[in-house]
N, C-alpha and C positions, 0 to 999 in steps of 0.2 A: 664839701670833701671832693671836689673836682672829679675828673674822670679816673682818679686814683683808685677807686674800689675796684675798677674793671681793667685799666690799662696803666695806673701809675704805681722804712722806718727807719731806719732811724739810725742816725750815726752814734745813739747811745743805746739804743734798746737792742727777749724773747720768752710760753705755756699754751697752748690751747686749741682750739675749738674748730673742727670742721663744721660744715653745714649741718651735718648730722648731731653733731654735739651742741650747736647753737639752737637747734630744734628741740632738744630734750630737756627736760627738768629733773635729772637724776645724775648721779656721778657717772661720768664718761671719761675714756682716755683721750688724752691730747691727740690731734690729728698728725698725720705724717707730715704735711706740708703747711706750713704758716706764712701768710702775707701780712706784713706790718706797714701801716701807712702814717707816717708822723706829719703833721701840719703844724708849722710855726704861726701862732696866732699873734696878730698886732696887739699892742697894749691898748686896752679900751675898747677893745672889739670882741671881748667873750660873749656877751649878749647876742650881738649881730651874727657871730659865728653860729651859735647855738641855734638860732631862728632858721639859718639857711640850711643847717644840718637835719633839722626836724623836717623842713620841707622835702629835703633830698628822701628821707625815710618814707614820707607819704607818698612820694612818686614810685618808689620802688614797690611799696605795697600794691598801689594801684595797678603797676604793671605786673602784678603777680612774680615778682623775683623771688629766687629761693637762695640768693647770695647772700646770706644773713651775716651780720657783723656786729660788733659793739664798739662803742667809742669811750674814751675816757679823758680826763682833764688832767694836767700834771699839777701835782702838790709842791714839788721841788724843781730846782733848775729854772729853765726858760719857760716861757708861757707857750704851752703847746697842747694839742689834741692827738691823741694816739688811736688809731683805728686796727683792729685785729679781725682777720678772717682766716678760716682754716680750709683745707682741702684734703681729699683722699690721696691725690697723686697730682702730677702735672698734667696729665690728661683731663682729669676733673677740673683743675684750674682754667685749662683752656676751654673746657665746655663751657663754663660759666661765662667767660669773655664772649663766646659765640652766642649765648643766651641772650645776652645784653645787645648785641650788634643785630640780632634778628628781630628786635622789637623798636622799630623806628621811632613809635610815637613816645615810648619810654626814653629812648636816646636823645630825643629833640628836648623833652623836658629837663633832662639831667643837664644837657649842655647849657641850657638857659640858667639854671640854678647854679651850675658851675662858675658861671661869670660873677654872678653875685657873691658867691662863697669867695672867690679870689679876692675880693675887696678887702676881706679880712684877713687875709694871710700874706706872709712874707716868704714862705718856702714850703715846699713839700717834698717828702722824700718816702720811697717804697724801698722795702727790703723783703726777700724771701729767704726762708731759712727751713731746713728738714729736722724732723724730730731725732734727737739722740736719746733713745729710750735707756741706753746703757749709762748715760750721764744724767739722768732725772731720778727723782726720789719721791716716795711717799704715795699715798693711796689717790685714786681718782677723786675728784671733787664734783659737787654740783655747782657749776659756775654761776647759775642764775641767782644762787643765795650769796655769792661774794660781791664785795663791793670795792676792793682795791687790788692794785697789784704792785708788788716790789719787783723792780726791774733790775738785773744786773748785767752788764755787759762787759765779756772779757776780749780785749784785743791781744792776740797771742802772736808772738814773735815769729817770723819766718821759719819754718822748718822744724817748729817745736811742737807741733799738734800732738803728736803720739805721747810725749813726756807731759805734756799739759793734762791729757786725757788720763794718764795714769795717776796725776796727782789728784784730779776730779774723783776718780774712782776711789782712791784712798780715803778721800773725804766722805764719799757715799757710805763706805764700810762703817766709818764711825758714827755718821748719822745714823745708821741702822743699829749699831749698838747701843747708842744713847737714847734710842727711842724718840728722836728729834721730832717735835709736834708741828710738822708743817709739811707741805708737798709743793714741790716745784718741778717744772720741765724744762729741759734744755734743748735749744735749738740751735745747729750749727749754719752760719749764714752761708748761702750760695750766691747770691746776688744782691747788689744795692748798696754794698758798704765795703769797705777794706776786709780783707780775709787774711788769715783766718781768724774769725771771731765767733764767739759763742754768746747765746742770750739766755738767761735763766729767769723764768717768770715764777714768781710765788704769789698765788692768790691769798687774799686774806677777807675774812668776814668783817672784821674790825681793826682799826690801827691799834687797839688795845692789847693785841697779840704782840705787837713790838715791846710792850712792857714786860713781856716774859722772857724776852730774848736772852738777856744776862745769865739767867739761871740754865736755859737750854744750852746756851754756847758754852757755859761752864762744864755740863754734863758731856758735850761734844768733845771738848778738849781732854777732859779726863778719858773719853773713849779712845782718842788717838794715842795717848800716852807720849812720853817724853821724846821716845824715837820718832813715833810718828809725826809729831808736831815738827820737830827738826827737819825730816825728810819733806813734808808737805811744805813748809816755808821756803826751804831751798828750791823744791820744784817750781813754786809759784814766782820765786824771785828770778828763775832762770828763764822762764818761758812766757811770762805775761809782761806786756807793754804798759798797760793800763787796765784798771777795773772803774766802772762808774756804776753807782747806785742811784734809782730814782724812784718816786713813789707816784703812783697814777690812781685817781678816783674814777670809778665807773660812772658814766653820765647817760640816762636813758635817752636824753634830747639829742645825743650824738650816735644812737644806736639804732640797728636795724634787726632786733631779735626774732628768732623764730617763733613759731606757736607754743613749743614746748616751754621755752624760757619764760614767755608771757603767763603761760598757765601755772608755771612753778612760783612765781612771785609777781602777780599782776599789779599789786599796789605799788611796787617800786617800778617795773618796766613799762606800764602803760603811760604814755604821754598824751595828756589831753589836748584836744585842738583848741587853739585859740579863738 
């Protein structure tokens, strides 16, 4: 994972997890600030990349780092690894960078493993986003028990932020009315990719949840009503340049979870040393 965790998402990719959330094993709200790091993995290098990432996590554990994160592999699109870490504020984000810099032994080990990791990668990109609670939906979740993310990235036309947001809020009201069976958090990109952009993260326990989407989407459309559907369709047609959907699967070997996450589901998150 290169020095990306501390000083380096994603042209496609946004829900989740401040260190406090990553350290807990119960439903918690998404953090105010999120960092996403996307790594493009060379074909055939998946196993080697996972090995260096596991070593990375062991180094951080030995250095007593508290900058927890979890990683995932892409199930769709290009061969990628996606890493997510959350912070309470930009000041908290800065403090984590300083924590790393003040540990020269850990920094030296990370720099060494970064060189090995780089052999498996073709590109790295980091994105920062702030939580838009007003554009998010559903109850908080126990992220330690989730296994997948459905990530939707909206690239909005210049000057159309407010109109786009009104369209999302119209959708939120229909989701609530139809009792839509999902939670997702929305982040507005502040740095690292073209803006205005918004990333929505939907955590899932199983891909089987997608099998019920047709019925849920039908109820959502009914809740919108004919006028609402026309309004929302026009709003998004007028305000959005593109929408991209991707699926990612959580991977313990790519993760550095907090003690609470380990305790919540140790069978999944504990990685045995080779």
